[in-house]
N, C-alpha and C positions, 0 to 999 in steps of 0.2 A: 555378375554375381554380386550379391549385396555384401556390404562391410557389416556383417552380422554382429550385434551386440544385444543380447537378450536383456530386456528391461522389464521392470514390474508392470509396465503398461500392456504387455501381452496378455491375452485372454487366459483364463483359467484352463481352457482346454489345451492351449499351447503348452503350459506348464505341465499339465498332468500327462500330456503326450511325451514330452521330452524326459520327464523324471521317470515315467514307466519304462521307456526304451532304455535308459542307462541301468536302471535296477535289473532289467532282464539280462543285460550284459553280465552284471555280477552274478546273478543267479546261474547263468550258463557256465561261467568261469569256475563256479563252485562245483561243477560237475552234475547239476541237476537238469533234467529235461533235454539232454542231448545237445543239439545245436541251436537252441531256441533263441540265442542271442542274435541269430540272423534276422529277426524281425525288426531290430533296432532302426537300421537306416531306412528301410521302406516305411516304417511307422512314423519316423521324423520327417520323411519326405512329404508326408500329407500336410504338414503344417509350416514347412519352410523349404527353401530351395534345395534340391538334391545335393549339390556341391557343399553347401553350407552344413547340411546334415552329415555328410560323410567327414568333412573337415573337423567338425565339433566332436565327432566321436572317436576320431583317430588317437589323439592324446589319452582319452579316457581307456581305450582298448590297450594302449601301451602299459598304462599304470596297472590294468588288470593282468596283462601278460606278465608282468614283473612278479605277482604273486604266484602264478602258475609255474613259471621258470624256477623260482626259488625252491618251490616244492618238489618239482620233477628234475632238478639240475643233474642228478646222478643217473636218471632213467631215461635214456633216448637211444635211438639207433643211428649212429654216425653215417652209416652207409646210405641209408634212405635220405638223410639230410643232404648228403653230397650230390645225390641224384635229383632232388626236388628243388633245391635252392636255385641253382642256375637257370632252370625253366621258368622258376617264379620271377626272376629278374626281367625276362623277356615279357611275360605276362603283365608285369607292373608297368613296363614301358608302353605296351599296347593299351593298357587301361588309361594311362596318362594321355596317350594320344587321343583316345576316345573322348575323354574329358575336354581336352583342349579343342578338338573339332566341333563339339557340340556344346561348348560353354555357353553359347547365346541362344540355345535351343532347349529350354527347359522341359518342353513336351517330350522331346526325344530322350532326355536323360531320365525322366520319370518312367516312360515306357521301357526303357532298358532295365531300370532298377525293378520294375514290375515283373518283367520277363525272368529276371534272375530268381527273384523271390518265389515266382510261380514254379520255376524249375526245381527249387529246393523242396517245395511242398510235394511236387511229383516224385522226387527222389526219395523223400521220407516214405511216401506211400507205397513205393515200389522197391524199398531198400532190400528186403529180405530176399526177393526174386532176383535182383540184380547182383547181390553178393553171391547168390548160389550159381549164377550163370558164370561169374568170373572165376569162381573156385580158388584154389590156392595157387599163388604164383610167386615167383622170386622177384626181388628188385631188379629193374632194368633201366638201362640209359634212356631208351625210347619212352617207356612208360613213365619214368621220373620227369623226363623233359615236357611230355604232353600234359600230364596232370599237374605238374609244377606250374607250367604256362597258364593253365585254366585257373589254378588257385591264385596266381598273382593277379590275373585279369579281374576275376570276380571279386577279389579281395580289394583291389584298388577302386573298383566302381562302387560297391556296396558293402564292403566288409564281409563278404559271403564267400570265403575261401574254403570253407570246411568241407562241403560235399566232394569236390574233386580229390582233395587229400585223403579223405575217408575212402573213397572208391579205390584209390592206389595202395592205401596202406592196409585196409581191414582184410582183404583176401590172403595177406601174408601170414595171418594168425599170430600176430606178435603178442607177447604176454601184455596184459592190460596196462601196466606201469610203463612199458616201452612205447606202446601205441599212444597213450595220452601224452607222455612226456616228449615224444617226438613231434607231435602235433603242437604242443606248447611252445617249443623252441622254434619250430618252423614259423609259427605266426608271430613270434616275438621278432625274428629276423625280418619277415615280410613287412610287419608294421613299421619297424624302425626304418626300413629302405623306403617305404611309401612317403616318409616325411620329406624326402628329396623332391620327388615330382609335385607333391602337394604344396611345398614352399615355391618351387619354380613356377607353378601355375597361379600362385597368388591365392590359394585356398586357405592358408595359415595366416590369420590376422591377429594382431594385437587386441582387436576388439572382442575376440573370442575368449581371450585369456580369463577374464573375469568370470564369464560363463562356465569355462572349464573347471576353474577352482570351486565355483558354487556347486558344480555337479559331482565333484570328486567324492564326496561323502556317500552319494548314492551307489557308487561302486561297492564301497565297503558294506553298506547296508544290504545290497544285492548279494554279496558274497555270503554274509552271515545268514541271509534269509534262505539262500541256496543250501547251505549246510543244514539249516533247521529243516527244511522241506526234505531233504535227503533222509533225515532221521525220522520223519513223521508221516511222509506222505508217498503214495505210489505215483510215480511221475508219468505214468500212461495217460491218465485223463487230463493231467495239467498240460501235458504236451499236445494232446488232441486239441485242446482249447486254444492253446497258442498258435498251432499250425492252422486251425481254422481261421483265427483272426489274421494270420499272415496271408492266408488264401484270399479273404475279403479285401485286405489292403493292397495285394498285388494286383487284383482285379481292378480296384478303384484307381490305382496309378496307371494302369494300362488304358482304361476307357476314359479316363479324366473326369469321371462324374462320381458323386456320392452313391455308394451301392444302395444304401438304404433309400435315398431319394429316388433312384431309378426304380427300385422295387415298388415304392408306393405309386409312382406315376403309372408303371405297368398294371398294378392292382386296380388303380383308379380308372 
């Protein structure tokens, strides 16, 4: 994995991609567009190694989590947290093992990120039917362990832990404040714990610190933009555009070719 240090010599497309990805994290943390922040790692993986993309985003996600946890610090379900967190520790360990095993195979990592992102798009497309089939259920040790494990694994690889946690929590019909607050605290814990395997695997580098500091204002801009969008726009079409982009991004990561380039070759 490269000792990444973003310099001005990188192309405008590189900067546009990275800045857009970080702003989308802020917008998602502001509660606009559901889980659209999931696109950030796959999008950045198009212009840099997967491990570097994940490592660069982690400190920024933790900063964004601080805003969310501060707002929802009095609104969370301790029972669900006690059930989800232990399983997430196992998932984080498995995700770290996957990273370590395939650290020298960028193709496998990109396919893995692409499949997770594609799974998220399919989840969003079938979310209402899936939630209806699950119906209402109570917190359970088995469910918390399984979905906590999936949350930790997908979050470690691609910062995409939202869908498993949502599948577990949503059928419980928690009040909105408790639902959002429980997820905010869960991901604060998960992201903080992920610092340990990321450091152990050598993914966190001093060379990234300058880049992280440069991108921190983009989190703030994204949060402010998300608040404004919440007040002025219907999130349905915005989300559809982002999920469409995520679908194309995931396909591109899986096939290892530019989707647009492949389209023109087929049409030609």
